[in-house]
C-alpha positions in Angstrom: -10.7 -11.2 -10.4 -12.3 -8.3 -11.2 -15.1 -9.2 -12.6 -16.0 -12.0 -9.8 -15.4 -9.3 -6.9 -17.6 -7.0 -8.7 -20.4 -9.3 -8.4 -19.9 -9.7 -4.6 -19.7 -5.9 -4.4 -23.6 -5.8 -5.7 -24.9 -7.2 -2.7 -24.4 -9.4 0.3 -24.7 -13.3 -0.6 -28.6 -14.8 0.0 -28.9 -17.4 2.4 -28.9 -19.8 0.4 -25.5 -18.9 -1.4 -22.4 -20.5 0.2 -19.5 -18.9 -1.8 -16.5 -20.6 -1.8 -13.3 -20.5 0.3 -11.5 -18.4 -2.6 -14.2 -16.2 -2.8 -14.5 -15.0 0.7 -10.5 -14.8 0.9 -11.0 -12.6 -2.5 -13.5 -10.4 -0.8 -11.4 -10.3 2.5 -8.3 -8.9 0.8 -10.7 -6.4 -0.6 -11.9 -5.3 2.7 -10.7 -1.7 2.1 -13.7 -1.4 0.0 -17.1 0.1 1.2 -18.9 -2.8 3.2 -16.7 -5.5 1.7 -15.2 -6.8 5.4 -19.2 -6.9 6.6 -19.9 -8.8 3.3 -17.1 -11.3 4.2 -18.1 -11.8 7.8 -21.9 -12.3 6.4 -20.7 -14.8 3.8 -18.6 -17.1 6.7 -21.7 -16.7 9.3 -23.7 -18.1 6.3 -21.1 -21.0 5.6 -21.1 -21.8 9.6 -24.9 -22.4 9.3 -24.8 -25.0 7.4 -21.8 -26.5 9.3 -20.9 -25.1 12.6 -18.0 -26.8 12.6 -16.5 -25.8 9.3 -12.8 -25.5 10.4 -11.9 -22.7 7.2 -15.1 -20.9 7.9 -14.5 -20.9 11.5 -11.0 -19.2 11.5 -12.0 -17.3 9.0 -14.7 -15.4 10.4 -12.3 -14.7 13.7 -9.8 -13.4 11.3 -12.5 -11.0 10.0 -13.6 -10.3 13.4 -10.3 -9.0 14.6 -10.6 -6.8 11.5 -13.9 -5.2 12.5 -12.4 -4.9 16.1 -9.9 -2.6 14.6 -12.0 -0.5 13.1 -14.6 0.1 16.2 -14.2 3.1 17.6 -16.2 2.1 21.0 -13.9 0.1 23.5 -17.0 -2.0 24.9 -17.7 -2.9 20.8 -13.8 -3.9 20.0 -13.8 -5.5 23.1 -16.8 -7.8 22.2 -15.2 -8.4 18.5 -12.4 -9.8 19.6 -13.5 -11.5 22.5 -15.8 -13.2 19.9 -12.8 -13.6 17.4 -10.6 -15.0 20.2 -12.9 -17.7 21.4 -13.9 -18.8 17.6 -10.4 -19.5 17.0 -9.8 -21.4 20.3 -12.6 -23.7 19.4 -11.0 -24.1 15.7 -7.9 -25.3 17.5 -9.5 -27.9 19.4 -10.8 -29.2 15.7 -7.1 -29.0 14.5 -4.2 -28.0 16.2 -1.6 -28.1 13.7 -2.3 -25.4 11.4 -0.1 -22.2 11.9 -1.9 -19.4 10.6 -4.7 -19.9 13.1 -2.1 -20.1 15.9 -1.1 -16.9 14.4 -4.5 -15.1 14.5 -5.3 -16.6 17.8 -2.1 -14.8 19.6 -3.5 -11.7 17.3 -6.9 -11.8 18.7 -5.3 -11.9 22.3 -3.4 -9.5 21.8 -5.8 -7.4 20.5 -8.1 -7.7 23.8 -5.4 -7.5 25.8 -4.8 -4.0 24.1 -8.4 -2.8 24.4 -8.4 -3.8 27.5 -5.4 -1.9 28.7 -3.2 -4.8 29.7 -0.9 -5.3 27.0 2.4 -4.5 28.8 0.9 -6.8 31.8 2.8 -10.6 32.3 -1.2 -11.7 31.9 -0.7 -11.4 28.0 3.0 -11.8 27.4 2.8 -15.5 28.2 0.2 -16.5 26.0 1.0 -14.1 23.2 4.6 -16.1 23.2 3.4 -19.2 23.6 1.4 -18.7 20.4 3.9 -17.6 18.3 6.7 -20.0 18.8 4.0 -22.8 18.1 3.5 -20.9 14.6 7.2 -21.2 13.9 7.1 -24.6 15.2 4.7 -25.3 12.6 6.2 -23.3 10.0 9.5 -21.8 10.7 9.3 -19.2 8.0 5.8 -17.3 8.8 6.9 -13.7 8.8 4.4 -12.7 10.8 4.9 -14.4 13.9 8.5 -13.2 13.8 7.3 -9.4 13.4 4.5 -10.1 16.6 7.4 -11.5 18.6 9.9 -8.8 17.4 7.0 -6.0 18.5 6.5 -7.2 21.9 10.3 -7.6 22.7 10.1 -3.9 21.3 7.5 -2.3 23.6 7.6 -4.4 26.3 10.0 -2.9 29.4 13.0 -4.5 29.6 12.3 -6.0 33.1 9.6 -8.1 32.0 11.5 -9.0 28.6 11.9 -6.6 26.4 15.1 -6.4 24.6 16.0 -3.8 21.4 18.4 -6.7 20.3 15.8 -9.2 20.1 13.2 -7.0 18.7 15.9 -6.3 16.2 16.6 -10.2 15.7 13.1 -11.0 14.9 11.8 -8.1 13.2 15.0 -8.5 10.6 13.6 -12.2 9.9 9.8 -11.0 9.5 11.3 -8.8 6.7 13.6 -11.7 5.4 10.9 -14.0 4.7 8.2 -11.6 4.0 9.5 -9.3 2.1 5.8 -8.3 0.6 4.5 -7.7 4.1 4.3 -4.1 3.9 4.0 -4.1 7.9 7.6 -5.1 8.4 9.2 -1.9 7.0 8.1 0.7 9.8 8.1 -1.8 12.4 11.8 -2.5 11.7 12.7 0.9 10.7 11.4 2.0 14.5 13.4 -0.6 16.2 16.9 0.0 14.6 16.1 3.8 15.6 15.4 2.7 19.0 19.0 1.0 18.8 20.5 3.7 17.5 20.9 2.8 13.6 19.2 5.7 11.9 20.9 4.8 8.6 19.6 1.0 8.7 16.3 2.6 9.6 16.2 5.3 6.3 17.6 2.6 4.4 14.6 -0.4 5.1 12.2 2.8 4.9 13.7 3.4 1.3 12.9 -0.3 0.2 9.3 -0.3 0.9 8.7 1.4 -2.4 10.0 -2.1 -4.0 7.1 -4.0 -2.7 5.4 -4.9 -6.3 3.1 -7.4 -4.8 1.9 -6.8 -1.3 0.9 -9.7 0.2 -2.2 -7.7 1.9 -2.8 -4.8 -0.2 -5.8 -2.9 2.1 -2.5 -2.2 4.6 -0.5 -0.9 1.7 -1.8 2.4 2.3 -1.4 3.0 5.8 2.0 1.5 5.7 3.2 3.9 3.1 2.1 6.7 5.1 4.0 5.7 8.5 6.9 4.8 6.1 6.5 8.3 4.4 6.3 9.9 7.7 9.3 8.2 9.4 11.4 9.4 6.1 10.1 13.0 6.8 11.5 13.1 9.9 14.9 11.6 9.4 16.0 13.2 6.4 
């Protein structure tokens, strides 16, 4: 795998070179390396030039555009990336409506777009986000990412518009149960435990973080480890 990836890191794919879905996913999960995210986007755009309605490339491009938007600094540029991602995912869902991961990323794109525009807490975004995540769970009842998003929504929203400490805990506990290799679940669950006055449970979850041996998304691990250590330092 490393040898294959090293070839991709030397130079972006030539216009005539169409990378396989497996190769593109391998690049995506190396996106913490310099320039790799943009190479992933270029490779997907190349595939879509050949076949503009190719479902797997459509949603994967939007997933990478969400990641691009998360890295950008300027609000206008972030909105452009998230908006393009949302439109691409909506188009992919018009082709195929039964893919849980695509509904998930559509919800993420909507959330990032609303968050960047400053309306994440408004009623305008709550409904669409919940609808997407519930659709994900209807298709895949063990999708830990959807439980995570719902848990975060219940945690962040004011009680008057649907916030709930109990539901935040319940959903993030399910997220960790179904996705123990997803590093994001640990600090998120610890935070909602703290909000619910459950300090010991928060510490227990944070200490369990180091038990991750095969992270589901390796590029995210280092950032979540920093959050975990910061929380532990504060609590001990």
